[in-house]
N, C-alpha and C positions, 0 to 999 in steps of 0.2 A: 518528483521526477528524478532527483539525484540526491542520494544521502551521503555520499563520500565514504562509505564503509568498505569499498573494494568489492571485487567479484566474490561470489560464493566459491569456496573450494569444493572439490569432489565430496559427495555425501559420505564416503567412507573415511574421509579425513577430518570430518567435523568433530569438534570437541563436544562434550556433553552440553555445555552452555550454548554453543552454536546450534546444536540439534534442537534445543528448546526454542531458540529464536526462529529457526527455520520453520518449525512446525507451527509456531504462532503466526508467522507471516502467511503460510499456506492457508491456514484456517481463516485468516482475515480476507485473503483473496477470494476464497470460496464464498464467503458471506457477501462480498461486494458484487460478485459476478456468478450468481447461482444458475442463470439460464443462458449464459453466453456460449459456453461449449466451444470456445475458440482458442487459438494459440496465444502465446505471450511474447512480449518484446521488452527489452530493457536497454540501458546504456552502460557502456563499459565503466567500471569503477563504482557501480552502484548495485545494491541488492534489491532494489524496488523493481517489481515486475508489473507490466501493464497488459490489459486485454487488447488483442488485435481487433476485436469487433467494436467495442465502445470507447476505446482509448487510443485514437489515432496518434501516430507520432507527430511531434511538433513540426511546423513548416520549416523549410530551409531558410537560412539567413541570407542576407544580400551577398556576402562574399562567396557562399557556396553556389548560389544561383549564377553569379558571374563566372565562376570557374567552370561550371557545367555548360554554360552558354558558349564559352570559348572552345570547349572540347567538342561540342556538337558542330560548331561552325567549321572546325578543322576537318570534318569528315567530307569525303568527296560526294558530289551530288549524285542523284540517281542516274542521270545521263552519263556521268563519268564512269560509274560502276558498270554500266552496260558494256563498256569497251573491254572489260575483263572477262566477259562471258563467251563461252564456246558452245556451238551446237553439235550434237551427236546424232547420228543415224542409228536407230535401234530396230532390230527384228525381234518381235516378241513371240512367245509360245502360241499365241492365237493367230500367227501368220500376218499380223498387221505390222506395217512399217510406220514408225513415228519419229518425231524429232524431240530430243531432250536437251535442255539448256542448263548448263552449270558453270561454275567458276573454272577458269583456265588452269588453275593449279591442280585440279583433279585429273588423275591419269586414267581413271576407269569409271564406268557407270555401275551403280549398285545393281544387284541381281534381280530386283523386283521394282517395277515402276507402274504408274497408272496408264492404262490404255485409253486414249480419248474416244475410241470407237466402241470398245466393249463396256466402257464406264466401270471398270473394275481393275484390280491389281493383276498384272501378268509378269511372267518371268522373261528375262532378257536372254535371247538365244545368241545374238551377235550385236556388237556395237562398234561404231567407227566414228572418229572425230572428223567433222566436216570443216571446221574453222570458226572464225568469229561469228557470233549469233546476230550482231548488230553492226551496221555501218558506222562510219565516223559521225554521221548526222544523227545517230540514235535510232535509225529506222531498222526494223527487223530484216535481216538479210533473207531474201527469197531464193529458193533453189531454182536453177535453170531447168528447162525442159529436158536437156540432155542428162542432167543428174537424176531427175525423176525416172527417166527411161532406163538408165543404168541400174538404179535401185530395184526397179520392177524386174529387170532381167536377172539380177542376182538372186532375188527372192524365188523366181520361177526355177532357176537352176538348182538352188538348194532344196526345193520341194521335190524336184525330179530325182535328185540323188538319194533323198530319204526314201522315196517310193521304191527305187531299185534295191536299196539295201534291205527294206522290209520284204520284198519279193524273194530275194536270195535267202534270207533267213528262214522264211516260211518253207521254201523248197527243200532246204537242208533238213529242217525239222521233220518234214513229211518223209523224206528218204530214210532217215534214221528209224522212224517208226515202222516203215515197211520192212526194213532189214531185220529189225527185232522180231517182228511177227513171223517172218519166213524162217528164221533160224531158231528151230526148236532145241531143247536140251540135248536130244540124241544127235541131232545134226551138228551141234557144237562139238560133241565128243568125237564124231567121225572126222570132222575137219581137223581137230587137234592131232588125232592119230595119223592122219595123212601127212601132216607137216613133219611129224617125227620120222615116219618111214622114208619120206623123200629127202630128209636132211634139211628141209627149209627152216626147221625150228632151231637150227644152230647146234643140235646135239650130235647128230650122226649116229644115234644108237643102233639103228638097223645095220649100218655098215660095219659096226664094231661087234655085232652079235649079242647085244644086250637087250634086244627087243623080246619081250616075253609073250607077246600075242594078245595082251589085254592092257588097258589103260587105267 
């Protein structure tokens, strides 16, 4: 378990004698554990290594167990930890509205969460902190009917705005395509000459006598 020889230095710093000892210990380990194919563990200050599969670490001593027990007892209970949780209202890319619970120290919700209705991962379109997720009695706080109606109205409004934006974008795209079809290369040249003759092009060539009759 413990040979008192100290930790192995880096392999590049081993002396020739240490390299031979290291190779001999490696060969001995492979002979003892030919089929384990597991990791290794050891103790500080010792060069002996043990297999994680068939050589479990020794049990904790009474002092270590007592120390860990005191540490675990100092942790707040599950009911106390509930008081530090906040509920968030999320609007997802699937148009579903759900509630997400996380610690109060978090200032935002990550971009992808599980949708309980779709049973899959969805992106978060909008998020809003609602407040404590549990009451002082540890009971999950329920949303009022007014809050649920407000959330439904906000979702309907957002969907209507998105629909209008998509309609305007489609109309603009169609108008551009129509103009491009109507305006042939010859028509584009006529329009440019007209701007030059009328002075709308900002040159005023016709007024100064520089117009040659061709473009």
